[in-house]
C-alpha positions in Angstrom: 18.1 -24.8 35.7 19.2 -24.2 32.1 21.5 -21.3 31.2 19.9 -18.4 29.3 21.5 -17.6 26.0 21.7 -14.0 25.0 22.4 -12.9 21.4 23.5 -9.4 20.5 22.4 -7.9 17.2 24.7 -5.3 15.7 22.8 -2.8 13.6 24.4 -0.3 11.3 22.5 2.7 10.3 23.0 3.9 6.7 21.4 6.7 4.8 19.9 4.2 2.5 16.3 5.3 2.3 14.4 2.5 0.7 11.2 4.4 0.6 8.8 1.6 1.4 5.1 2.2 1.1 1.9 0.2 1.8 -1.4 1.6 0.7 -5.0 0.6 0.3 -5.8 1.5 -3.4 -9.2 -0.2 -3.7 -12.0 -1.0 -1.3 -14.2 -3.8 -2.5 -18.0 -3.7 -2.6 -18.0 0.1 -2.3 -19.6 2.4 -4.8 -17.0 5.0 -6.0 -17.6 8.4 -7.5 -17.3 6.9 -11.1 -20.3 4.6 -10.3 -18.1 1.5 -10.2 -18.0 -1.3 -7.5 -14.8 -3.3 -7.5 -15.5 -6.9 -6.5 -13.2 -9.1 -4.4 -10.9 -11.3 -6.5 -11.2 -9.0 -9.5 -7.7 -7.4 -9.4 -4.6 -8.7 -11.0 -1.3 -7.3 -12.3 -1.0 -6.6 -16.0 2.7 -7.7 -16.0 4.2 -11.2 -16.2 6.4 -10.5 -13.2 3.3 -9.7 -11.1 4.8 -6.3 -10.2 3.0 -3.1 -10.8 4.5 0.3 -11.5 3.7 3.2 -9.2 3.2 6.5 -11.1 2.4 10.0 -9.9 -1.3 10.9 -10.2 -1.8 8.6 -13.3 1.0 10.2 -15.2 2.3 7.1 -17.1 5.4 9.0 -18.2 6.4 9.6 -14.5 7.1 6.2 -12.8 8.1 6.8 -9.2 8.3 3.2 -7.9 7.0 -0.3 -8.2 5.5 -3.0 -6.0 3.0 -5.9 -5.8 -0.7 -6.2 -5.2 -2.2 -8.1 -2.2 -5.9 -8.6 -1.8 -8.2 -9.9 0.9 -12.1 -9.9 1.0 -12.3 -6.2 1.7 -9.5 -4.4 -0.1 -6.6 -4.4 -2.5 -3.2 -3.2 -1.0 -0.1 -2.0 -2.9 3.2 -3.0 -1.2 6.1 -1.3 -2.8 9.0 1.1 -2.9 9.6 4.5 -4.3 12.6 4.9 -6.6 14.8 6.7 -4.1 17.6 6.9 -6.6 15.6 9.3 -8.8 14.5 12.9 -8.0 10.9 12.2 -8.9 10.8 9.1 -6.6 12.3 11.0 -3.7 10.0 13.9 -4.2 6.9 11.6 -4.4 8.0 9.8 -1.2 8.3 13.0 0.7 5.0 14.4 -0.6 3.1 11.2 0.3 4.8 11.1 3.7 3.9 14.7 4.4 0.4 14.5 3.1 -0.4 11.6 5.5 -4.2 11.1 5.8 -4.9 14.0 3.4 -3.9 11.9 0.4 -5.7 9.0 -1.3 -4.8 6.3 -3.9 -6.1 5.2 -7.3 -5.2 2.8 -10.0 -5.2 2.5 -13.8 -6.8 -0.7 -15.2 -8.5 -2.4 -18.1 -11.9 -3.9 -17.6 -12.0 -7.5 -18.7 -15.4 -8.4 -17.3 -18.2 -6.3 -15.7 -21.9 -6.1 -15.4 -24.5 -3.5 -14.6 -26.7 -3.7 -11.5 -28.1 -1.9 -8.5 -26.4 -1.3 -5.2 -28.1 -0.2 -2.0 -31.7 -0.5 -0.9 -34.9 1.6 -1.2 -34.3 5.3 -1.7 -30.6 4.7 -1.5 -30.5 2.2 -4.4 -28.2 3.4 -7.3 -27.1 2.1 -10.7 -23.6 0.7 -10.7 -21.1 -1.1 -12.8 -19.8 -4.2 -11.0 -16.1 -4.8 -12.0 -15.5 -8.5 -11.9 -12.1 -8.8 -13.7 -9.5 -6.1 -14.0 -6.0 -5.9 -15.3 -4.0 -3.3 -13.3 -1.3 -1.3 -15.1 -0.4 1.2 -12.4 -1.1 2.3 -8.9 -1.0 6.1 -8.1 -0.9 8.3 -5.1 -3.5 11.1 -5.8 -5.0 13.9 -3.9 -8.6 12.6 -4.3 -9.4 9.1 -5.7 -12.6 7.8 -7.2 -12.9 5.7 -4.0 -12.7 8.0 -1.0 -11.9 5.1 1.3 -8.3 4.6 0.1 -5.4 5.5 2.3 -1.7 5.1 3.0 -1.1 2.3 5.6 2.6 2.9 6.1 5.4 4.8 4.5 8.9 4.5 5.9 12.5 4.8 5.0 14.9 1.9 5.8 16.5 4.1 8.5 13.1 4.5 10.2 12.4 0.8 10.1 15.7 0.0 11.7 15.2 2.6 14.4 11.8 1.0 15.3 13.5 -2.4 15.6 16.2 -0.9 17.9 13.5 0.9 20.0 11.5 -2.2 20.3 14.5 -4.2 21.4 15.4 -1.6 24.0 11.8 -1.7 25.4 11.9 -5.5 25.6 15.3 -5.4 27.4 14.0 -2.8 29.9 11.0 -5.1 30.6 13.3 -8.0 31.3 12.3 -9.9 28.2 15.2 -11.4 26.3 15.4 -13.1 22.9 12.4 -15.1 21.7 10.3 -13.8 24.7 12.4 -15.5 27.4 12.7 -14.0 30.8 
């Protein structure tokens, strides 16, 4: 019988609030209140670095963070961080966290390619502009977005993330599961 190896992880908690956020800012193939339908594969950053600024409610003079865009067939997600070393970044982080599901997301963009068409069937058919290629210049937390299906996936400080790791480790140890799922 082989000996079980146990590793201890020392975690140090700091008051370093990174202000991480993950949010769905666009839902594809969905008619928004502006009459637009964003198509999968249409969204890209307008910056060479691939990053995108986060600004408060489309106020381009008020950057509150930055992040990157990730897309799948159904949605575009913003993965970023609030600027926790600025008052506006900390305040925006706290507002988004406290608003929870009462808050939506939006984005500022340039339309590079679009076409007009119809969406829906029968009596539900509506005119729409299908957005095929967009350059994104900013992502914004807003009270109400053009697409009502946007939402915050997760918002956490670094301290909260570390606490979750410790809590998970303690649960696994109580269940008798050691490192890498060994028993």
